[in-house]
C-alpha positions in Angstrom: 0.0 0.0 0.0 1.4 3.4 1.0 5.2 3.0 1.9 7.8 5.5 2.5 9.0 4.8 -1.1 5.6 5.2 -2.7 4.8 8.5 -0.8 8.2 9.8 -1.8 7.3 8.8 -5.5 4.2 11.1 -5.2 6.5 14.1 -4.6 9.6 13.1 -6.4 10.9 15.1 -9.2 12.8 13.0 -11.9 15.3 15.9 -12.2 15.8 17.4 -8.8 18.9 19.2 -9.8 17.3 20.9 -12.7 14.1 21.8 -10.9 15.9 23.1 -7.8 18.0 25.4 -10.1 14.9 26.8 -11.9 13.4 27.7 -8.6 16.4 29.4 -7.0 16.3 33.1 -6.6 18.5 35.3 -8.6 20.2 36.5 -5.5 21.0 32.9 -4.5 22.5 32.1 -8.0 24.8 35.2 -7.5 25.9 33.8 -4.2 26.4 30.1 -5.3 25.6 29.0 -8.9 24.5 25.5 -9.5 25.4 25.1 -13.3 26.5 28.0 -15.5 26.3 31.7 -15.5 27.4 34.4 -18.0 27.5 37.8 -16.5 28.1 41.3 -18.1 28.9 43.4 -15.1 28.7 47.2 -14.7 27.8 48.0 -18.3 27.4 51.7 -17.4 30.6 51.9 -15.2 34.2 52.6 -15.8 35.3 49.0 -14.9 33.3 46.5 -16.9 33.6 42.8 -16.8 32.4 39.8 -18.9 32.5 36.8 -16.5 31.8 33.1 -16.7 30.9 31.0 -13.6 30.3 27.3 -13.2 30.9 24.3 -10.9 33.1 21.1 -11.5 29.9 19.1 -11.2 28.2 21.1 -13.9 31.1 20.5 -16.3 31.1 16.8 -15.4 27.3 16.5 -15.9 27.6 18.2 -19.3 29.8 15.4 -20.3 27.9 12.6 -18.5 24.1 13.3 -17.8 23.8 10.1 -15.7 25.4 12.2 -12.9 22.1 13.8 -12.4 20.4 10.5 -11.3 19.9 10.5 -7.5 22.0 7.5 -6.7 25.0 9.1 -8.3 24.2 12.8 -7.7 24.6 12.2 -3.9 28.2 11.4 -4.3 29.2 14.8 -5.7 28.0 17.2 -2.9 31.5 18.7 -2.5 32.0 19.4 -6.2 28.5 21.0 -6.3 29.6 23.4 -3.5 32.5 24.8 -5.4 32.2 27.7 -8.0 34.9 28.9 -10.2 35.0 31.8 -12.5 37.1 33.7 -15.0 36.5 36.8 -16.9 37.7 39.7 -19.1 38.0 43.3 -17.8 37.3 46.4 -19.9 37.7 50.1 -19.3 35.0 52.7 -20.0 35.7 52.5 -23.7 35.5 48.7 -23.7 39.3 48.3 -24.2 40.9 45.2 -22.6 41.9 46.0 -19.1 43.1 42.6 -17.6 41.9 39.1 -16.6 40.0 38.0 -13.5 39.5 34.7 -11.9 38.1 33.3 -8.7 37.0 30.3 -6.6 34.4 30.0 -4.0 33.3 27.2 -1.7 30.1 26.7 0.4 31.2 26.1 3.9 27.6 25.6 5.0 24.8 24.7 2.5 21.8 23.5 4.3 19.2 24.5 1.6 20.0 21.9 -1.1 16.8 19.8 -0.9 18.2 17.7 -3.9 20.4 15.9 -1.3 17.6 13.6 -0.5 18.9 12.0 2.6 18.3 15.0 4.7 15.1 16.2 2.9 13.6 12.7 2.9 14.0 12.6 6.7 12.3 15.9 6.9 9.3 14.6 4.8 8.8 11.3 6.6 9.1 12.9 10.0 6.3 15.4 9.1 3.3 14.9 11.5 0.7 14.8 8.7 2.9 12.2 6.8 3.1 10.0 9.8 -0.7 10.2 10.0 -1.1 9.1 6.4 1.2 6.2 7.0 -0.7 5.2 10.2 -4.0 5.4 8.4 -2.7 3.2 5.6 -1.5 0.7 8.0 -4.9 0.5 9.6 -6.7 0.2 6.2 -4.2 -2.5 5.1 -5.2 -4.5 8.1 -8.9 -4.1 7.3 -8.6 -5.1 3.7 -6.8 -8.3 4.8 -9.9 -9.2 6.7 -11.8 -9.3 3.4 -9.8 -12.2 2.0 -12.6 -14.7 2.4 -14.7 -12.7 0.0 -12.3 -12.3 -3.1 -14.7 -10.2 -5.1 -15.4 -7.8 -2.3 -11.7 -7.6 -1.4 -10.7 -6.9 -5.0 -13.2 -4.1 -5.4 -12.2 -2.5 -2.2 -8.4 -2.9 -2.9 -8.8 -1.5 -6.3 -11.0 1.5 -5.1 -8.4 2.2 -2.3 -5.5 2.1 -4.7 -7.1 4.7 -6.9 -7.5 6.8 -3.8 -3.8 6.4 -3.0 -2.6 7.4 -6.5 -4.8 10.4 -6.6 -7.1 9.4 -9.4 -10.1 9.4 -6.9 -11.0 11.9 -4.2 -12.3 10.7 -0.9 -15.9 11.6 -2.1 -15.4 9.3 -5.2 -15.0 6.2 -3.1 -17.7 3.7 -2.5 -19.8 4.9 0.5 -18.9 1.8 2.6 -15.2 2.4 2.0 -15.6 6.1 2.9 -17.3 5.1 6.1 -14.5 2.7 7.0 -11.8 5.2 6.4 -13.3 7.7 8.5 -14.2 5.1 11.2 -10.6 3.8 11.3 -9.2 7.4 11.4 -11.5 8.3 14.4 -10.6 5.2 16.4 -6.9 5.9 16.7 -5.8 9.1 18.5 -2.7 9.4 16.2 -4.8 10.0 13.2 -7.3 12.5 14.6 -6.3 15.4 12.3 -6.8 13.1 9.2 -10.2 12.1 10.6 -11.1 15.7 11.0 -10.0 16.5 7.4 -12.0 13.6 6.0 -15.1 14.6 7.9 -14.9 18.3 6.8 -13.6 17.9 3.3 -15.2 15.3 1.1 -13.0 16.2 -1.9 -9.8 15.3 -0.1 -7.1 14.1 -2.4 -4.2 12.2 -1.0 -2.0 13.0 -4.1 -2.7 16.7 -3.7 -2.0 16.6 0.0 1.4 14.9 -0.6 2.2 17.5 -3.2 1.2 20.3 -0.9 3.3 18.9 1.9 6.4 18.5 -0.4 6.1 22.1 -1.7 5.8 23.5 1.9 8.7 21.5 3.3 10.9 22.4 0.2 10.2 26.1 0.8 11.1 25.8 4.4 14.2 23.9 3.6 15.2 26.6 1.1 15.2 29.0 3.9 18.1 27.4 5.5 21.5 28.9 5.7 24.2 29.2 2.9 27.6 30.5 3.9 30.3 30.8 1.3 34.0 31.9 1.3 35.9 32.8 -1.8 39.1 34.3 -3.3 39.3 36.4 -6.6 41.9 38.3 -8.4 42.3 40.7 -11.3 45.6 41.1 -13.5 47.0 44.1 -15.1 46.3 44.4 -18.8 49.9 44.4 -19.8 51.3 41.6 -17.7 50.1 38.7 -15.6 50.5 40.4 -12.2 47.8 40.9 -9.7 46.4 44.3 -9.3 43.4 43.4 -7.1 42.9 40.5 -4.8 39.7 40.0 -2.7 39.1 37.5 0.1 35.3 37.5 0.6 32.5 35.7 2.6 28.8 35.8 2.1 25.9 34.5 4.2 22.3 34.0 3.0 19.3 32.8 5.1 15.5 33.0 4.4 13.4 34.2 7.2 9.7 34.0 5.9 7.3 31.0 6.3 5.8 29.1 3.5 2.3 30.7 3.7 3.9 34.2 2.9 3.3 35.2 -0.8 6.8 36.8 -1.0 10.1 35.7 0.5 12.6 37.7 2.5 16.3 36.7 2.7 19.0 38.1 5.0 22.1 38.7 3.0 25.5 39.4 4.7 28.7 40.2 2.9 32.2 40.9 4.2 35.4 41.3 2.2 39.1 42.2 2.5 40.4 43.8 -0.7 44.2 44.2 -1.4 44.9 46.7 -4.3 47.9 48.5 -5.8 49.0 51.6 -3.8 49.6 54.1 -6.6 51.4 56.4 -4.1 54.3 54.0 -4.0 56.6 53.1 -6.9 56.2 49.8 -8.6 53.2 47.5 -8.4 52.2 46.0 -5.1 49.1 45.0 -3.0 49.8 47.3 0.0 46.6 49.1 0.0 43.9 47.1 1.9 40.3 48.0 2.3 37.7 46.2 4.5 34.0 46.2 3.7 30.8 44.9 5.3 27.4 44.8 3.7 24.4 43.7 5.6 21.1 43.6 3.6 17.6 42.1 3.0 16.3 40.7 -0.4 12.7 40.7 -1.0 11.7 38.0 -3.5 8.4 38.2 -5.5 7.3 34.8 -6.7 4.5 33.5 -9.1 1.6 32.1 -7.3 1.6 28.6 -8.7 5.2 27.7 -9.6 6.8 29.8 -6.8 9.3 31.1 -9.3 11.0 34.4 -8.6 10.2 37.1 -11.3 11.4 40.2 -9.4 13.7 40.8 -6.4 14.5 44.0 -4.4 17.5 44.1 -2.2 18.2 46.9 0.2 21.5 47.1 2.0 24.2 49.4 3.5 28.0 49.2 3.1 30.8 50.1 5.5 34.3 50.6 4.2 37.5 51.0 6.1 40.9 51.9 4.6 43.8 50.4 6.4 46.4 51.8 3.9 47.6 55.3 2.9 44.8 57.8 2.0 44.7 59.7 -1.3 44.0 63.4 -1.4 40.3 64.0 -0.2 39.8 60.4 0.6 38.2 59.3 3.9 39.3 56.5 6.2 35.8 55.2 6.8 32.9 55.6 4.3 29.3 54.5 4.4 26.8 54.0 1.5 23.3 52.9 1.0 22.7 50.3 -1.7 19.8 48.9 -3.6 19.5 46.2 -6.3 16.5 45.6 -8.4 16.6 42.2 -10.3 14.0 41.6 -13.0 13.6 38.3 -14.8 13.0 39.1 -18.4 13.4 35.5 -19.7 13.4 32.1 -17.9 17.2 32.2 -17.5 18.1 35.9 -18.0 18.2 38.4 -15.2 18.8 42.2 -15.4 20.1 43.5 -12.1 20.2 47.3 -11.6 22.5 48.3 -8.7 22.4 51.8 -7.2 24.9 53.1 -4.5 24.4 56.3 -2.6 27.0 58.1 -0.4 24.9 60.1 1.9 27.7 62.2 3.3 29.1 63.4 -0.1 25.9 63.1 -1.9 27.3 60.8 -4.7 25.0 58.5 -6.6 26.3 55.6 -8.7 24.3 53.3 -10.8 25.4 50.1 -12.5 23.5 47.9 -15.0 24.3 44.3 -15.2 23.0 41.2 -17.2 23.3 37.7 -15.9 22.3 34.7 -17.9 21.9 31.6 -15.6 21.6 28.5 -17.8 21.9 24.7 -17.4 22.8 23.7 -21.0 21.2 20.4 -19.8 17.5 21.1 -20.6 17.3 18.2 -23.1 18.5 15.8 -20.5 15.2 16.0 -18.7 13.4 13.8 -21.2 15.9 11.2 -20.8 15.7 10.9 -17.0 11.9 10.7 -16.8 10.7 7.4 -15.6 
């Protein structure tokens, strides 16, 4: 009848990696990308960049699509938590201005529901799921008592299986089977909630209930913490020598329950930047700047698919210069920031970043384009059962 495996099958996705990626927020993909990202950064600024980001797992899966199958997929969690990037830098006139590269690793990634050991435990320990399993055990025991009457037993079993696979609502069952389900649910204290549901909702569909539980638990799971640490660098345009090295860390955590229409994420960034001190002769990395950026990201999602279509991020930045100061430069600086992300196509985002310096009244705006793509879309049809 209804087992852990069969219940999981009701809510299982044949391509969990692809589905999880399609539902991830634009902000999440900028923190840790699951497959591939091509970004055009600061198109309206003086320092532009064309950057490609991926993971070792995505490259491997591109060559061998069987890596997306659950039994294999679980083995590569470390490779999925690594991002590497490389890019080309340009000046305000789009002339080449150096190379960039970087690597990032997720020290904590508790929001990957595609790692099914953790997520399956969350599902089967859900109170409603436990009630469904208990009711199923009670019903199986009842059906076994009908064995002396093969015709009656076959009819009741077929009817009940149709109920389990969702092709029949509770009200579509034979009246005697409806009465027995309700009776069994009322007799056991551990199934009281299901009894109340059956009594008040004749159109109860167990397949829909399983799907709703899965969606809610997945949304709650995706609120879990993500913490990354990374290292990036930029070279000079005329030689392979670092002009800018950044050690950065970023934390992301959702704080809204499933019932909310829109999501809210806490986003914390901190970085130590080492750049060339132009006051001294030669090329060095003696100028160091610390930054801290706390913020919140509001995610607007579609009602049915829970897919992000627009995001608004509001944050503040604090900068402290440990090195020598240039003329007119301040040791400490604070800015107010906002980023509006709009999803214009399924995989293409346009983030508009605005930074405001309240002390000096300076306002800066940067237009970016980010294409998050899987290059594995055709794999889905081969992995469906």
